[in-house]
Structure formats: structure tokens, C-alpha cells
C-alpha positions as CSV (number, residue, x, y, z in Angstrom):
1,M,0.2,0.1,-0.1
2,E,2.7,2.4,0.9
3,Q,4.6,1.7,-2.6
4,E,1.4,2.4,-4.4
5,S,0.7,6.0,-2.4
6,K,4.4,6.8,-3.3
7,T,3.9,6.0,-6.8
8,L,0.8,8.0,-7.3
9,I,2.3,10.9,-5.5
10,Y,5.4,10.7,-7.8
11,K,3.1,10.4,-10.8
12,G,1.4,13.7,-9.6
13,M,4.7,15.5,-9.3
14,I,5.5,14.5,-12.7
15,Q,2.2,15.8,-13.8
16,Y,2.6,19.0,-12.3
17,I,6.1,19.6,-13.8
18,L,4.7,18.8,-17.3
19,G,1.6,20.9,-16.7
20,S,3.3,24.0,-15.5
21,T,6.5,24.0,-17.5
22,N,7.7,23.2,-21.1
23,Y,9.6,20.0,-19.8
24,T,8.9,16.7,-21.3
25,L,9.5,13.2,-19.5
26,N,13.2,13.4,-21.2
27,H,13.8,16.7,-19.3
28,I,12.3,15.7,-16.1
29,A,14.5,12.4,-16.3
30,Q,17.7,14.4,-17.4
31,F,17.0,17.1,-14.4
32,S,16.2,14.5,-11.7
33,H,19.1,12.2,-13.0
34,L,16.8,9.5,-13.7
35,S,16.4,7.2,-16.7
36,L,13.6,7.9,-19.0
37,D,12.3,4.4,-18.6
38,S,12.2,5.0,-14.7
39,I,10.2,8.3,-15.4
40,R,8.0,6.5,-18.0
41,A,7.2,3.4,-15.8
42,I,5.8,5.9,-13.0
43,Y,4.1,8.0,-15.4
44,Y,2.5,5.6,-17.6
45,H,2.6,2.4,-15.7
46,D,2.2,3.3,-12.2
47,L,5.5,1.5,-11.2
48,L,8.1,2.9,-9.0
49,Q,11.3,1.1,-9.3
50,I,13.7,3.9,-8.3
51,S,16.3,4.2,-5.6
52,L,15.8,6.6,-2.6
53,N,18.5,9.0,-4.1
54,A,16.6,9.1,-7.4
55,E,13.4,9.7,-5.3
56,I,15.1,12.6,-3.6
57,Q,16.4,14.3,-7.0
58,L,12.6,14.1,-8.3
59,L,11.5,15.8,-5.2
60,K,14.3,18.5,-5.4
61,L,13.2,19.0,-9.3
62,Y,9.5,19.3,-8.0
63,Q,10.8,21.7,-5.4
64,I,12.5,24.1,-7.8
65,V,9.4,24.1,-10.2
66,L,7.2,24.9,-7.2
67,E,9.2,27.6,-6.1
68,I,9.5,29.1,-9.7
69,N,5.8,29.3,-10.0
70,S,5.1,30.5,-6.9
71,N,7.6,33.3,-7.4
72,Q,5.9,34.1,-11.0
73,K,2.7,34.4,-9.2
74,I,4.0,37.2,-6.5
75,A,5.7,39.0,-9.2
């Protein structure tokens, strides 16, 4: 159950990045230092097969996008 919840969270993060930027899945993979296959597995197949370090990198990318978007709304 925990794995399923984490997968949905990461899929939502990827969806947010795609929807609020011009990034593609390939960009997300590059910026978070993951393979494109890993990003596709999360996004299309609801499979989370990445290391804890990779999860942290994806979280950092999401945080950066959130901060940029919130700063744009303030300005």
C-alpha cells in the first residue's frame, strides 16, 4: 500500500511539472538524474522502481518548479 501511495504522489509530481513547464518526460529524467524508462514507468505504468537517492532528486526538481511558479505568481 505504501509503495502504491508513493507511486501516485510521484506521478502527480511529474504531471504537475509537465503541466506547469515546457518540460518533457525526457527533460524531467535528465534534470532529476533518472532514466527515461524510470520516469515512463512511474508516469504511464504506475511502477516505482527507483532508488531513494533518485526519489530525492525527483523531489528536488519538483520543489524547484514549485518555487519558480510561486515566485512568478507573486511578481
